[in-house]
C-alpha positions as CSV (number, residue, x, y, z in Angstrom):
1,M,10.7,-10.6,-21.3
2,E,9.8,-13.5,-23.6
3,R,6.3,-12.3,-24.2
4,I,5.8,-10.4,-27.5
5,V,2.7,-8.2,-28.0
6,R,2.1,-6.3,-31.2
7,L,0.2,-3.2,-30.3
8,A,-1.9,-1.4,-32.9
9,F,-5.1,0.5,-33.0
10,V,-5.2,0.7,-29.2
11,C,-8.1,2.7,-27.8
12,L,-7.1,5.5,-25.6
13,M,-9.6,4.6,-22.9
14,V,-8.9,0.8,-22.5
15,F,-6.6,0.7,-19.5
16,A,-7.0,1.5,-15.8
17,P,-8.8,4.9,-15.7
18,F,-7.1,7.5,-13.6
19,G,-9.1,10.6,-14.7
20,R,-12.1,12.5,-13.5
21,A,-15.0,13.9,-15.4
22,D,-15.1,17.6,-14.4
23,V,-12.3,18.8,-16.6
24,P,-12.1,21.8,-19.0
25,A,-13.7,21.2,-22.4
26,G,-11.5,21.4,-25.4
27,N,-11.5,20.9,-29.2
28,S,-11.6,17.3,-30.3
29,A,-8.7,15.9,-32.3
30,P,-9.3,15.3,-36.0
31,P,-10.0,11.7,-36.9
32,G,-7.4,9.3,-38.1
33,L,-4.3,7.4,-36.9
34,F,-0.9,8.4,-35.6
35,T,2.0,6.3,-36.6
36,L,4.5,5.9,-33.7
37,L,6.3,3.0,-35.3
38,D,5.5,1.1,-38.4
39,S,7.3,-0.1,-41.6
40,G,10.3,2.1,-41.2
41,K,8.3,5.1,-40.1
42,Q,9.1,6.4,-36.6
43,A,8.0,9.4,-34.5
44,V,10.3,12.1,-33.3
45,I,10.2,13.4,-29.7
46,V,10.3,17.2,-29.3
47,Y,10.8,18.8,-25.9
48,N,11.5,22.2,-24.3
49,P,14.8,22.2,-22.4
50,D,13.5,24.9,-20.1
51,D,11.0,22.5,-18.6
52,G,13.8,20.9,-16.6
53,A,13.3,17.8,-14.5
54,Y,11.0,16.6,-11.7
55,H,12.8,16.2,-8.4
56,G,11.0,14.1,-5.8
57,A,12.4,13.4,-2.4
58,A,10.9,11.2,0.3
59,Q,12.4,9.7,3.4
60,G,16.0,10.4,2.3
61,V,15.6,9.0,-1.2
62,I,15.9,11.3,-4.3
63,F,14.2,10.6,-7.6
64,T,14.8,12.7,-10.7
65,L,12.9,12.4,-14.0
66,K,12.7,14.3,-17.3
67,A,9.5,13.6,-19.2
68,H,11.0,13.4,-22.8
69,E,13.8,11.1,-21.6
70,D,11.3,8.9,-19.9
71,L,9.2,8.5,-23.0
72,A,12.3,7.7,-25.2
73,N,13.5,5.2,-22.6
74,Y,10.3,3.2,-22.4
75,L,9.7,3.3,-26.2
76,K,13.1,1.7,-26.6
77,K,12.3,-0.9,-23.9
78,A,9.1,-1.7,-25.7
79,T,10.2,-1.7,-29.3
80,G,14.0,-2.1,-29.2
81,N,14.4,1.1,-31.2
82,D,16.1,4.4,-30.3
83,F,13.9,7.4,-30.6
84,T,15.3,10.8,-31.5
85,T,14.8,13.6,-29.1
86,V,15.0,17.2,-30.4
87,A,14.9,20.6,-28.6
88,D,11.8,22.6,-29.6
89,A,13.7,25.6,-30.8
90,T,15.7,23.6,-33.4
91,Y,13.0,21.3,-34.6
92,K,11.8,21.6,-38.2
93,P,9.0,19.2,-39.0
94,Q,9.2,17.6,-42.4
95,P,6.3,16.8,-44.7
96,G,4.9,13.4,-43.6
97,S,6.7,13.4,-40.3
98,F,5.2,12.2,-37.0
99,T,6.0,14.3,-34.0
100,I,5.4,13.8,-30.2
101,Y,5.5,17.2,-28.4
102,V,6.4,16.7,-24.7
103,G,5.8,19.6,-22.3
104,N,5.8,23.3,-22.9
105,C,6.6,23.4,-26.6
106,A,5.5,26.2,-28.9
107,A,3.0,24.0,-30.8
108,T,1.6,22.8,-27.4
109,R,1.0,26.4,-26.2
110,E,-0.7,27.2,-29.4
111,I,-3.0,24.1,-29.4
112,L,-3.5,23.5,-25.7
113,G,-2.5,26.7,-23.9
114,A,-6.0,27.8,-22.9
115,Q,-7.0,24.3,-21.7
116,L,-3.8,23.8,-19.7
117,A,-4.3,27.2,-18.0
118,K,-7.6,25.9,-16.6
119,L,-6.3,22.6,-15.3
120,D,-5.3,21.7,-11.8
121,R,-1.5,21.6,-11.5
122,D,-1.6,17.8,-11.3
123,G,-3.8,17.4,-14.4
124,Y,-2.6,16.6,-17.9
125,I,-3.6,16.3,-21.5
126,V,-2.9,13.6,-24.0
127,R,-3.9,14.7,-27.5
128,V,-3.3,12.6,-30.6
129,E,-3.7,14.0,-34.1
130,P,-2.8,12.2,-37.4
131,Q,0.7,13.8,-37.5
132,R,1.2,15.1,-34.0
133,V,0.9,14.0,-30.4
134,F,0.8,16.4,-27.4
135,L,1.7,15.3,-23.9
136,A,1.6,18.1,-21.4
137,G,0.6,19.2,-17.9
138,P,0.7,22.6,-16.3
139,M,3.9,21.6,-14.4
140,V,6.9,19.3,-14.9
141,H,5.5,16.5,-12.8
142,S,2.2,16.5,-14.5
143,T,3.8,16.4,-17.9
144,C,5.6,13.3,-16.7
145,W,2.2,11.8,-15.9
146,A,0.9,12.7,-19.4
147,V,3.8,10.6,-20.7
148,Q,3.0,7.8,-18.4
149,R,-0.6,7.9,-19.5
150,F,0.4,7.6,-23.1
151,L,2.6,4.7,-22.3
152,E,0.0,2.9,-20.3
153,D,-2.8,3.3,-22.9
154,N,-0.8,2.7,-26.0
155,L,2.1,0.4,-25.1
156,G,0.5,-1.4,-22.1
157,V,3.3,-0.4,-19.7
158,R,2.5,-1.0,-16.1
159,W,4.3,-0.2,-12.8
160,L,2.8,-3.0,-10.7
161,F,5.1,-2.8,-7.7
162,P,8.6,-1.5,-7.1
163,G,11.7,-2.8,-8.9
164,D,12.4,-4.4,-12.3
165,L,10.2,-7.4,-11.6
166,G,7.3,-5.2,-10.9
167,T,7.6,-3.3,-14.2
168,D,5.7,-4.7,-17.2
169,V,6.7,-3.5,-20.6
170,P,5.2,-5.6,-23.4
171,H,7.2,-5.8,-26.7
172,A,5.8,-4.0,-29.7
173,D,6.8,-4.3,-33.3
174,T,4.2,-1.8,-34.5
175,V,2.5,1.0,-32.6
176,I,-0.3,2.9,-34.4
177,V,-2.4,5.1,-32.2
178,P,-6.0,6.3,-32.8
179,T,-6.6,10.1,-32.6
180,G,-8.4,11.6,-29.7
181,Q,-8.0,13.8,-26.7
182,K,-7.9,12.9,-23.0
183,I,-7.9,15.4,-20.2
184,E,-7.5,14.2,-16.6
185,Q,-7.0,15.7,-13.2
186,P,-7.4,14.4,-9.7
187,V,-10.4,14.5,-7.3
188,I,-8.1,14.4,-4.3
189,L,-5.7,17.2,-4.7
190,S,-3.0,16.1,-2.2
191,R,-2.1,12.5,-2.3
192,L,0.7,11.3,-0.2
193,W,1.9,8.2,1.7
194,S,4.9,7.1,3.8
195,G,6.7,3.8,4.0
196,A,6.5,2.7,0.4
197,Q,9.6,4.7,-0.5
198,K,12.1,2.6,1.4
199,A,11.8,-0.3,-1.0
200,P,14.3,-0.3,-3.8
201,G,12.7,1.9,-6.5
202,G,9.9,2.8,-4.1
203,V,10.1,6.6,-4.6
204,E,9.9,6.2,-8.4
205,W,7.1,3.6,-8.1
206,S,5.1,5.9,-5.8
207,F,5.4,8.8,-8.3
208,R,4.2,6.4,-11.1
209,Q,1.1,6.0,-9.0
210,R,0.5,9.8,-9.0
211,I,1.7,10.1,-5.4
212,F,3.2,13.5,-5.4
213,Y,6.1,14.8,-3.4
214,S,6.6,18.5,-4.0
215,S,9.0,19.5,-6.8
216,D,9.7,22.6,-4.8
217,P,13.4,22.1,-4.0
218,K,12.8,23.6,-0.5
219,S,10.2,21.0,0.4
220,T,10.0,17.2,0.4
221,K,6.3,17.1,1.3
222,G,3.1,17.2,-0.6
223,R,0.8,20.1,-1.6
224,Y,-0.7,20.3,1.9
225,E,1.5,20.2,5.0
226,F,-0.2,19.0,8.2
227,Q,2.1,16.7,10.1
228,H,3.4,17.0,13.7
229,N,5.4,20.2,13.6
230,M,5.2,22.2,16.8
231,A,8.8,21.3,17.6
232,N,9.9,23.1,14.5
233,I,7.8,26.2,15.2
234,F,9.2,26.5,18.8
235,P,12.7,25.0,18.8
236,P,13.9,25.1,22.4
237,D,17.4,26.2,21.4
238,K,15.9,29.4,20.1
239,Y,13.3,30.2,22.7
240,Y,13.6,28.2,25.9
241,D,16.4,30.0,27.8
242,Q,14.7,33.4,27.4
243,H,11.1,32.3,27.3
244,P,10.5,29.0,29.2
245,E,6.9,30.1,29.6
246,Y,6.3,29.2,25.9
247,Y,6.6,25.5,26.8
248,A,4.2,23.1,28.5
249,L,4.2,22.9,32.2
250,I,4.4,19.2,33.0
251,K,4.4,18.1,36.7
252,G,5.5,21.6,37.7
253,V,8.4,21.9,35.2
254,R,8.4,23.8,31.9
255,E,9.6,20.9,29.6
256,R,12.6,21.3,27.4
257,E,14.0,17.7,27.3
258,G,11.7,15.5,25.4
259,Y,9.8,18.5,24.0
260,S,10.1,17.3,20.4
261,H,9.0,13.8,21.4
262,G,5.5,14.6,22.6
263,V,5.4,17.5,25.0
264,N,3.6,20.5,23.5
265,I,3.7,24.3,24.1
266,C,1.6,26.5,26.4
267,L,-1.4,27.2,24.2
268,S,-2.9,29.7,26.6
269,N,0.1,32.0,26.3
270,P,-0.9,34.7,23.8
271,E,2.7,35.3,22.7
272,T,2.8,31.8,21.1
273,I,0.0,32.8,18.8
274,K,2.1,35.7,17.3
275,I,5.2,33.6,17.0
276,A,3.4,30.7,15.3
277,A,1.7,33.0,12.8
278,R,4.9,34.7,11.8
279,V,6.7,31.4,11.3
280,A,3.9,30.2,9.0
281,I,3.7,33.5,7.1
282,D,7.5,33.5,6.4
283,Y,7.4,29.8,5.3
284,L,4.4,30.2,3.0
285,K,5.9,33.3,1.3
286,S,9.1,31.4,0.6
287,H,7.4,28.2,-0.6
288,P,4.8,29.4,-3.2
289,L,3.9,25.8,-4.3
290,I,2.9,24.8,-0.7
291,E,-0.7,25.6,0.0
292,S,-0.8,25.0,3.8
293,Y,1.6,25.2,6.7
294,S,1.7,22.4,9.2
295,F,0.5,23.1,12.8
296,G,0.2,19.5,14.0
297,P,0.9,19.3,17.7
298,N,3.8,17.1,18.8
299,D,2.8,13.4,19.1
300,G,2.1,12.0,22.5
301,G,-0.7,14.1,24.0
302,H,1.3,15.8,26.8
303,W,-0.7,19.0,27.2
304,C,0.3,22.0,29.3
305,E,-0.9,21.7,33.0
306,C,-0.7,25.4,33.8
307,D,-3.8,26.9,35.4
308,N,-4.9,28.7,32.3
309,C,-4.5,25.7,30.0
310,K,-6.3,23.4,32.5
311,K,-9.3,25.7,32.5
312,L,-9.6,25.2,28.8
313,M,-9.2,21.4,28.9
314,L,-12.1,18.9,29.2
315,P,-12.1,17.8,32.9
316,A,-10.7,14.3,33.4
317,S,-13.9,13.4,35.2
318,K,-15.9,13.8,32.0
319,W,-13.7,11.6,29.7
320,Q,-11.8,9.1,31.7
321,K,-14.9,7.2,33.0
322,P,-17.8,8.6,30.9
323,D,-21.4,7.4,31.3
324,P,-22.2,4.9,28.5
325,R,-25.5,6.6,28.1
326,D,-23.8,9.8,27.0
327,E,-22.7,8.5,23.6
328,L,-20.8,11.7,22.7
329,L,-18.5,11.6,25.7
330,F,-18.4,7.8,25.9
331,V,-17.2,7.5,22.3
332,W,-15.2,10.7,21.9
333,G,-14.4,12.0,25.4
334,G,-10.7,11.2,25.3
335,K,-10.5,12.5,21.7
336,M,-11.8,15.9,22.6
337,R,-10.1,16.6,25.9
338,A,-7.9,19.3,24.3
339,S,-10.3,20.4,21.6
340,R,-11.3,23.7,23.1
341,L,-7.7,24.7,24.0
342,Y,-6.1,23.7,20.7
343,W,-8.7,24.7,18.1
344,D,-9.2,28.1,19.7
345,W,-5.5,28.7,19.7
346,L,-5.1,27.6,16.0
347,S,-8.1,29.7,14.8
348,K,-6.5,32.8,16.3
349,V,-3.2,32.0,14.4
350,A,-5.2,31.5,11.2
351,V,-6.7,35.0,11.4
352,I,-3.3,36.5,11.5
353,V,-1.9,34.3,8.7
354,A,-4.8,35.2,6.4
355,Q,-4.0,38.9,6.5
356,E,-0.6,38.3,4.8
357,C,-1.2,35.0,3.0
358,P,-4.8,35.0,1.7
359,G,-5.9,31.7,0.2
360,K,-3.3,29.7,2.2
361,R,-4.4,27.1,4.7
362,L,-3.3,25.9,8.1
363,G,-2.8,22.2,7.9
364,T,-3.0,20.0,11.0
365,L,-4.2,16.7,12.3
366,S,-7.6,15.7,13.8
367,Y,-6.0,13.3,16.2
368,D,-5.6,12.1,19.8
369,G,-7.0,14.6,22.3
370,Y,-8.0,17.1,19.5
371,T,-9.7,14.7,17.1
372,V,-13.1,16.3,17.5
373,P,-13.9,20.0,16.8
374,P,-15.0,22.0,19.9
375,V,-18.6,20.6,19.8
376,L,-19.0,21.2,23.5
377,N,-17.9,24.8,23.2
378,P,-19.9,26.5,20.5
379,E,-18.4,29.9,21.4
380,V,-15.1,28.6,19.8
381,K,-15.4,29.2,16.1
382,V,-13.0,27.1,14.1
383,D,-11.4,29.2,11.3
384,P,-12.6,27.8,7.9
385,N,-9.0,28.1,6.5
386,I,-7.9,25.4,8.9
387,L,-7.4,22.1,7.0
388,P,-7.6,19.1,9.4
389,Y,-6.5,15.6,8.4
390,I,-9.0,13.3,10.2
391,C,-7.1,10.3,11.6
392,F,-8.8,6.9,11.6
393,A,-8.3,3.4,10.2
394,Q,-10.3,2.9,7.0
395,G,-9.7,-0.9,7.2
396,D,-12.1,-0.9,10.3
397,M,-15.0,0.6,8.4
398,W,-16.5,-2.8,7.9
399,H,-18.2,-2.3,11.2
400,A,-21.4,-0.3,11.1
401,V,-20.7,1.3,14.5
402,N,-17.2,2.4,13.5
403,K,-18.6,3.8,10.3
404,R,-21.3,5.7,12.0
405,H,-18.9,7.3,14.4
406,V,-16.5,8.3,11.6
407,D,-19.3,9.7,9.5
408,W,-20.4,11.8,12.4
409,L,-16.8,13.1,12.8
410,I,-16.5,14.0,9.1
411,D,-19.8,15.8,9.2
412,Q,-18.7,17.8,12.2
413,W,-15.6,19.0,10.4
414,S,-17.3,19.6,7.0
415,Q,-19.6,22.0,8.8
416,R,-16.7,24.1,10.0
417,V,-13.9,24.2,7.4
418,K,-13.7,24.6,3.7
419,S,-12.0,21.3,3.1
420,F,-10.3,18.5,5.0
421,G,-8.1,15.5,4.6
422,I,-8.2,11.8,5.7
423,Y,-5.2,10.2,7.4
424,D,-5.2,6.4,7.2
425,Y,-3.3,3.7,9.0
426,A,-2.9,1.2,6.1
427,Y,0.0,-0.9,7.3
428,G,1.1,-4.0,5.5
429,S,4.2,-4.4,7.6
430,G,3.4,-6.5,10.7
431,E,0.6,-8.3,8.8
432,V,2.3,-11.5,7.6
433,L,-0.8,-12.5,5.7
434,P,-2.8,-10.2,3.5
435,R,-5.0,-7.4,4.9
436,L,-6.7,-6.0,1.8
437,Y,-9.7,-3.6,2.0
438,T,-9.6,-1.2,-0.9
439,P,-13.4,-1.2,-1.4
440,L,-13.7,0.3,2.1
441,V,-11.3,3.0,1.1
442,Q,-13.3,3.7,-2.0
443,Q,-16.6,3.9,-0.1
444,V,-15.1,6.3,2.5
445,V,-13.6,8.6,-0.2
446,R,-16.6,8.6,-2.4
447,E,-18.9,9.7,0.5
448,A,-16.4,12.3,1.9
449,V,-15.7,14.1,-1.4
450,P,-19.0,16.0,-1.6
451,K,-18.4,17.0,2.0
452,G,-15.0,18.7,1.2
453,L,-12.4,16.0,1.1
454,K,-9.3,17.3,-0.7
455,G,-6.3,15.4,0.7
456,C,-5.5,11.8,1.5
457,Y,-2.5,10.5,3.4
458,A,-1.7,7.0,4.7
459,E,1.0,5.3,6.7
460,V,1.4,2.3,4.4
461,Y,4.7,0.6,5.2
462,P,3.9,-2.4,2.9
463,N,4.4,-6.0,3.0
464,W,4.8,-6.1,-0.7
465,G,4.5,-9.8,-1.1
466,A,1.2,-9.9,0.7
467,D,-0.3,-6.6,-0.4
468,G,-0.3,-7.2,-4.1
469,P,-2.3,-4.5,-5.9
470,R,-3.5,-2.8,-2.7
471,L,-1.4,0.4,-2.9
472,S,-1.8,0.7,-6.7
473,Q,-5.5,0.6,-6.3
474,V,-5.6,3.0,-3.3
475,A,-3.7,5.5,-5.5
476,K,-6.3,5.1,-8.2
477,V,-9.2,5.7,-5.8
478,W,-7.5,8.9,-4.5
479,W,-7.2,10.1,-8.1
480,N,-10.7,9.0,-9.2
481,P,-13.0,7.6,-6.5
482,N,-15.3,6.1,-9.2
483,V,-12.6,3.8,-10.6
484,D,-13.8,0.3,-11.4
485,L,-11.7,-1.6,-8.8
486,D,-12.7,-5.1,-10.2
487,A,-11.7,-4.2,-13.7
488,D,-8.5,-2.6,-12.4
489,L,-7.7,-5.8,-10.5
490,E,-8.2,-7.9,-13.6
491,D,-5.9,-5.5,-15.5
492,W,-3.3,-5.6,-12.8
493,C,-3.3,-9.4,-12.7
494,R,-3.4,-9.8,-16.4
495,H,-0.2,-7.8,-16.7
496,A,1.5,-9.3,-13.7
497,F,0.6,-13.0,-14.1
498,E,-0.4,-13.5,-17.8
499,E,-1.9,-17.0,-18.1
500,A,-2.3,-17.3,-14.4
501,A,-4.3,-14.0,-14.0
502,A,-7.5,-15.8,-13.0
503,P,-6.4,-17.7,-9.9
504,M,-4.2,-14.8,-8.7
505,A,-7.1,-12.3,-9.1
506,E,-9.3,-14.7,-7.2
507,H,-6.7,-14.9,-4.4
508,F,-6.6,-11.1,-4.0
509,R,-10.3,-10.7,-4.5
510,R,-11.0,-13.3,-1.8
511,C,-8.5,-11.6,0.6
512,E,-10.6,-8.5,0.4
513,R,-13.9,-10.2,0.9
514,E,-12.6,-12.3,3.8
515,W,-11.1,-9.3,5.6
516,I,-14.2,-7.1,5.2
517,A,-16.4,-9.9,6.4
518,S,-14.1,-11.0,9.2
519,G,-15.1,-8.6,12.0
520,Q,-11.5,-7.8,12.9
521,D,-9.9,-4.5,13.9
522,K,-6.4,-3.3,13.2
523,Y,-5.1,-4.0,16.7
524,N,-7.0,-7.2,17.5
525,T,-7.5,-6.4,21.1
526,R,-9.9,-9.3,21.7
527,K,-8.8,-11.3,24.7
528,R,-9.6,-14.9,25.3
529,P,-9.7,-16.9,28.5
530,G,-7.1,-19.5,29.2
531,S,-3.5,-19.1,30.4
532,V,-1.7,-20.7,27.5
533,G,-3.7,-18.6,25.1
534,A,-2.5,-15.6,26.9
535,F,1.1,-16.8,26.5
536,G,0.6,-17.3,22.8
537,K,-0.8,-13.8,22.3
538,T,1.9,-12.2,24.4
539,Y,4.5,-14.0,22.4
540,Q,3.1,-12.7,19.2
541,F,2.9,-9.2,20.6
542,M,6.6,-9.5,21.4
543,Q,7.4,-10.7,18.0
544,G,6.0,-7.5,16.5
545,W,3.4,-9.0,14.2
546,R,-0.3,-8.7,14.6
547,T,-2.5,-11.8,15.2
548,T,-5.5,-10.3,13.3
549,P,-4.9,-11.9,9.9
550,M,-4.3,-15.2,11.6
551,E,-7.8,-15.2,12.8
552,V,-9.1,-14.3,9.4
553,F,-7.1,-17.0,7.6
554,T,-8.3,-20.2,9.2
555,P,-6.5,-23.4,8.3
556,A,-9.4,-24.2,5.9
557,L,-9.0,-20.8,4.1
558,I,-5.3,-21.1,4.1
559,A,-5.6,-24.4,2.2
560,E,-8.0,-22.8,-0.4
561,H,-5.6,-19.9,-1.0
562,T,-2.6,-22.2,-1.3
563,A,-4.5,-24.2,-3.9
564,L,-5.0,-20.9,-5.9
565,F,-1.2,-20.4,-5.8
566,D,-0.7,-24.0,-6.9
567,E,-3.1,-23.5,-9.8
568,A,-1.3,-20.3,-10.9
569,A,2.1,-22.1,-10.9
570,R,0.6,-24.9,-12.9
571,V,-0.9,-22.8,-15.7
572,V,1.6,-20.0,-16.1
573,K,4.0,-20.1,-19.1
574,D,5.5,-16.7,-19.4
575,K,8.9,-16.6,-17.7
576,T,8.5,-13.2,-16.0
577,A,5.0,-14.0,-14.8
578,K,6.3,-17.2,-13.4
579,A,8.9,-15.3,-11.5
580,R,6.3,-12.9,-10.1
581,I,4.1,-15.8,-8.9
582,A,7.1,-17.4,-7.2
583,W,7.8,-14.0,-5.5
584,F,4.3,-13.7,-4.1
585,R,4.2,-17.4,-3.2
586,K,7.4,-16.9,-1.2
587,A,5.8,-14.2,0.9
588,W,2.7,-16.3,1.3
589,D,4.8,-19.3,2.5
590,V,6.6,-17.1,5.0
591,G,3.3,-16.0,6.4
592,L,2.2,-19.6,6.7
593,I,5.2,-20.2,9.1
594,F,3.7,-17.7,11.5
595,A,0.1,-18.9,10.8
596,D,1.2,-22.5,11.7
597,A,2.6,-21.2,15.0
598,Y,-0.6,-19.2,15.7
599,W,-2.9,-22.1,15.0
600,A,-0.7,-24.4,17.0
601,G,-1.2,-22.1,20.0
602,E,-4.9,-21.9,19.3
603,G,-5.1,-25.7,19.4
604,L,-3.2,-25.9,22.6
605,E,-5.4,-23.2,24.1
606,T,-8.5,-25.3,23.3
607,Y,-6.7,-28.3,24.8
608,I,-5.9,-26.4,28.1
609,A,-9.5,-25.1,28.3
610,R,-10.6,-28.7,28.8
611,G,-8.9,-28.7,32.2
612,V,-5.7,-30.7,31.7
613,T,-3.0,-30.7,34.3
614,V,0.0,-28.4,34.3
615,Q,2.2,-31.3,33.4
616,Q,0.0,-32.2,30.4
617,A,0.0,-28.6,29.3
618,A,3.8,-28.5,29.5
619,A,4.1,-31.6,27.4
620,A,1.8,-30.3,24.7
621,L,3.5,-26.9,24.7
622,K,6.9,-28.6,24.3
623,K,5.5,-30.5,21.3
624,M,4.3,-27.2,19.9
625,A,7.7,-25.5,20.4
626,P,9.1,-26.3,17.0
627,S,6.3,-24.2,15.3
628,Y,7.3,-21.3,17.5
629,E,11.0,-21.8,16.9
630,E,10.5,-21.9,13.2
631,A,8.6,-18.6,13.5
632,A,11.6,-16.8,15.0
633,W,12.0,-13.6,13.1
634,K,15.8,-13.9,12.8
635,K,15.6,-17.4,11.3
636,V,12.9,-16.5,8.9
637,F,14.7,-13.4,7.8
638,D,17.9,-15.2,7.1
639,D,16.4,-18.2,5.5
640,R,13.5,-16.7,3.5
641,M,13.3,-12.9,3.4
642,K,16.9,-11.7,2.9
643,P,17.3,-12.6,-0.7
644,D,14.1,-10.7,-1.7
645,M,13.9,-7.7,0.7
646,V,11.4,-5.9,-1.5
647,A,8.8,-8.6,-0.7
648,W,8.7,-7.3,2.8
649,Y,9.0,-3.9,4.4
650,P,12.8,-3.5,4.9
651,L,13.7,-4.2,8.5
652,G,16.6,-2.6,10.3
653,G,19.2,-4.6,12.1
654,A,17.7,-3.7,15.5
655,D,14.4,-5.1,14.4
656,L,15.8,-8.6,13.9
657,K,16.2,-9.8,17.4
658,Q,14.1,-12.9,17.9
659,I,11.7,-11.5,20.4
660,N,12.4,-7.8,20.5
661,I,10.6,-6.2,17.5
662,K,8.0,-4.5,19.5
663,P,8.2,-3.8,23.2
664,V,5.6,-5.3,25.4
665,R,3.7,-3.0,27.6
666,D,3.5,-3.7,31.3
667,E,-0.3,-4.0,31.1
668,D,0.1,-6.8,28.5
669,L,2.5,-8.7,30.8
670,R,0.3,-8.0,33.8
671,W,-2.8,-9.3,31.9
672,C,-0.8,-12.5,31.1
673,A,0.2,-12.9,34.7
674,R,-3.4,-12.4,35.9
675,Q,-4.5,-15.2,33.4
676,V,-2.0,-17.6,35.0
677,V,-3.3,-16.8,38.5
678,D,-6.9,-17.1,37.5
679,D,-6.2,-20.4,35.8
680,Q,-4.5,-21.8,38.9
681,R,-7.4,-20.6,41.1
682,R,-9.9,-22.3,38.7
683,L,-7.9,-25.6,38.7
684,Y,-7.8,-25.5,42.5
685,K,-11.5,-24.8,42.7
686,E,-12.3,-27.7,40.4
687,K,-10.0,-29.9,42.5
688,K,-7.6,-30.5,39.7
689,I,-4.7,-29.4,41.7
690,A,-4.2,-30.3,45.4
691,N,-2.9,-27.0,46.9
692,P,-4.3,-23.5,46.7
693,P,-2.3,-21.2,44.5
694,I,0.5,-19.2,46.1
695,A,3.0,-17.0,44.5
696,E,5.8,-19.6,44.5
697,A,3.6,-22.3,43.0
698,V,2.4,-19.9,40.3
699,R,6.0,-18.9,39.5
700,K,6.9,-22.6,39.0
701,T,3.9,-23.1,36.8
702,I,4.9,-20.1,34.6
703,A,8.4,-21.5,34.4
704,V,7.2,-25.0,33.4
705,L,4.9,-23.6,30.7
706,F,7.3,-21.0,29.2
707,E,10.5,-22.8,29.4
708,A,9.1,-26.1,28.0
709,G,7.9,-24.2,25.0
710,M,10.9,-21.8,24.5
711,E,14.0,-23.5,25.7
712,Q,16.2,-21.4,23.4
713,A,14.5,-18.1,24.0
714,N,16.7,-15.0,24.0
715,D,17.3,-12.7,27.0
716,N,14.5,-10.4,26.2
717,Y,12.0,-13.2,26.3
718,K,13.4,-14.5,29.6
719,K,13.2,-11.0,31.1
720,A,9.6,-10.9,30.2
721,V,9.0,-14.2,31.9
722,E,10.7,-13.0,35.0
723,K,8.5,-9.9,35.0
724,I,5.4,-12.0,34.7
725,H,6.7,-14.1,37.7
726,A,6.8,-11.0,39.8
727,M,3.4,-9.6,38.6
728,A,1.8,-13.0,39.3
729,G,3.0,-12.8,42.8
730,E,1.5,-9.3,43.2
731,E,-1.8,-10.6,41.9
732,L,-1.9,-13.2,44.8
733,K,-1.2,-10.7,47.5
């Protein structure tokens, strides 16, 4: 990096606060300054070899880190100097020496032992005295975070996004640190996400954001386990042949095939309670660092249909077509259809587990048919040791009605359990333009903490080039919900973009404002009239990217954001910052390819709505075709994305077919076919076509419109067209 920064007299509280206020009190450090590097003087790093290393594993990727080596490595990157590391047992401090004690050293135990004993295991202490620095946490991973905090505060190191380009290490000729003591620990005790780890360097980067994957070698999960897990509790190979009655009865058959993919067990069978409790007890005893065992049902909502289970399910008549005047059932009916059955079963398991594992929790999800506690069945008492992760999309909390419903759900759970978690759907992948909403996350977390929020999890799967500081800021909110997000954004952009910090910060800040004010939801299920518009939406569905950000970023807004990128490129001088701007600009430009196709379709839709003939529509669609062709995933991937895969969530080979990223549901195709039929009926009624619509005429219309626009479409697209042909014929019967 060409930039040179001389760091001296750096205040310990300047950068990106990660801490919380309710930490154990301790003795203040004596006043003065600590010399880390100055005029030939250089500190020595002392460590305890028995501390070992942190081992984090996520999604098949292993990350190993030793705190003292990490400190020496980054000090060398910043200063160019090698720093000596010495084992605690052999170190003899000399008069006038400067020492950094990392981890569980004898001097650390003497000075900080009592305070460390009171800290949460993720907490840490950074203590600076005139001759000594102490960097320590109660465990290996938290000692690593103490080292990171020291580097962030006193050398300006930042881990902005994964990879070398995302790591900012300013050069320092002199480092002199003021004395003081900082104690930090998290508000949210279990912080975990999935998807970010698949980027090169993603596991390490996630760890740098204080996202914790258990250092227990027997576990690759976080402090609380809560995921879909019933398939592991009742593996068919172990139980099915002798006890098929343990498994769900589906259409008259006790399911074995497909069990792990969504079919659940027979929750009314009392034997399953005993087995589940024993599995949890054995696991928790052999994994002392894990505080909950996961009892999440299999995904898919296929509940047992035996007579005993059906008696405990909410009748379909109450939730499939609820009376809108009954708000509880109208909003939550489908989300509570299995609440009585499941929560009663799990509470009985919890009673047994508590007898042998007091203080441990039963983690699970508040999801699908068991999202709501058994509010309609007050006789069912949810065991307070159950730890549900409440599933909802925080990005949708801009809407007052959504927010009110989620607040009600959180209140219901907080009245029944000691603590709970939140499970967010924070996808960047599939959003080719930015979808940023961290202030909404902060609001939700702030309000939920007093009610018992202790864990946060998110499916993030980023689009790194569009997401920018989003995940970094979410991690800070999870650690400290009172973090100043605006100041943190300024800090992130200052380190990432140097002279161009202002226009880039404005870009990301506006992305947040525009999303929150947009009135969009994560799935964008809004349907519009007009057959060609239906074609456009279906095409986008088949491409696997959501149309939502397209509606947020109108052509006028796109021009304004592009101007901010242009301004950033104009003012930046630092070589590395220039490369980062180009990296983000590349992702923005890729997004614009799809935005152009979207808005071309919107323009055509408006044109069709004026009542033009099929021939005119076909001509306009053919003119629009190059925009769609340019937006083909395979072409964009090869031309734009492949050289910088980290800028996008890494796609597998099967995902790169032009129109086969996400399967299209029959109901989507049928809706499209119905739009064609309705459009033809309207044209006939308005006397704009001579003959009444019949199946063959409609099929020809579809062929003209689709094939004129996508002459080089692949087989999957053509099959979809054929299916719409058939469905349109059915609509006319």
